[in-house]
N, C-alpha and C positions, 0 to 999 in steps of 0.2 A: 504492500497499498506507500502510495507516493505521502510526501512530507505535508505537501499542497494540496489543498484543493480550493477548487476556486468560491467565492462567497458567491450567496443570490444578493439581489437586490437589499430583501430586508435588514441582512447582516452585517450592511459594510457603517453603518453608524453615519450615515449622513444623516444632514439637517430636512424636515424635513422643507414644504416650499412654503407653510408660514412661519416657522423657526428661521430661515435665511432672511426670511423680509424682517427682521427681528432683528439677524444679526449685524457684528462689526462687523467691517468692510477695511482692507488692507488701503492705505492713503494713495493708490494706483487707478489713473485714469488711461485709459486707451484709446487715441485718438486714430480714427478712420478718413483714411483721404482719399475720394477719387479712389476707390474697392473695384474692380467690375464685374468680379464674381460675385454673384449672390453666395454659392457654397461657403464662399473665403470668408466671408460676414456670418454664416450662422454660425464657422468653425469657429472666430473668432468672438461669440457670446458665450458659444459649449466654454470657453478657454478660462474665457472671463468670469463664467458663473465657477468653473473649477479652481480658479485664482481667490475666490473670494472679493474680486477687485470692487473699487468705486462706481463704478460707472464707465459708458462707452459713449462717444462723444463724436457723432459721424455727419463729413462734413462733404462737399461740393456733391458728383452722381453717386456718391455710393446709396445703392437702394437700405431702405428702412424698412423693418417689421411694420408693420405681417407681409411677411409673401411667401409662397409654397417651400420655394428655392432653397431660402431662408430658413422658412421653420420645419425644413426636412434635415437640417445639418444641427440648426442649434439645439430642436431636442428639447424649446420648453425652453430655454438660459434666454430666448429673447422675451420671458416673461417675468424671468429672477431677476434679470440685470437691470439695473436705473441705464439709461439711454436718452439722450436728446440728440437732436437734429441741428444744425447751425450753418445752414447753404456755403456758407463764408466764413474757409479757415483760417483769416485772417482774423475774422470774427472773436472766432472762437476760440486761438489758441492768445488772442490778448486776455479773453473774458478768465480765461484760465490760470494764464500770468497773476491780474488783477484779482484774482480769489488765492493767489499765494504759492501754485503750485511749481514746480521746476519743472521746466519744458525739454523734453531728449525728444529729436527724431533718433530713428532707430533705422542709418543705413550705413552707407559705405560712402566716407567722406576723406577728403583732410580736415587734423589735426581731430581722428576720433579719437574717442577712448572705450576702453573691453566692456561689452554691456555687462561683465562680473566684479566692475569696480564702484558702485555705487555706496553709500554712504549715507550714515540717521540729515546728515546735510541735503541730502538729494530727496527729502519727503518733505510734504506731497509730492508725488509727480508724475507729469502727463508722459505717457508716451506716442509720439505720432507714428504710423504705419500710413506708404502711402500707394502710388497704384502699384497694381502689378509690372508696369513694362515703363514704367517712369517713373517709379518713385515718388518723390515728397516732393523734388521740385527746390530751386536754389530761394526762394519766397518763404518759403514755410523756414525752411532750415534758416533764413535769417534772422530769424525769432527767436530758435532755440539758444536754451542755455545750453546747451550741449549734444554731441551726436556721439551716440552710440552703436556699435558695430560688432554680429556677430561673427567669431573668426570659422573663413574657409578652407578645409583643406584637402580640399580635390580640385576638381577641375573649372565646373560651374562659381557662378558668379554671385548670383544671389542665393537663396531659402526662397521656396513656399513664402509669401506673407500672412498667411495664415502657421505656418509653425514657428518665422522668425518670433511673431506678436507672441504667441503660446510661450517661446523659448524667456522673450525677455519678459513677458508678465510676469512668471514663475522665481523668474530672475528678481527681480523686485518685490515679491514677495519675500523670499529667502533673505534677501539684503536686509529689507524694512524690521522682519522678523530676527534675525542676529542683531541686527542696534537699537532693537529697542523702537 
């Protein structure tokens, strides 16, 4: 007999939707700018729920819930993660900064810093992820307090945006929890 047994949903000790709605969130906001794929949007909602982040801000032409393509991948997370839409990304970023958040782009740039180098002074934080092909763009990058980069060790120059966002959200949560 194996030492490992897959747990059923009711054995995992997860919060109920009601408990989650009242739970304290990690001080991280994810900004989705001009994301083309609604499946990527749904995946980021699902990862945001799993990471327990504060909210998602949707900008540009990124689709918003409810959409069947988002809902299919989000599996209900579009109902549990707070989100707002602001068509103008500059307005959204400036609002986050006025609210005291440090804003980081998740991008490959000059003068970026490792994604795993966050400290207590970096919170509350917002992470901007951009279009699957074009990225964040120089206009939004110029508003960032810093840029975080996930190292690439293979031949491809980028990760899928939903994968990169998941890595960044969980690293933010780890760094916040480690630094109190």
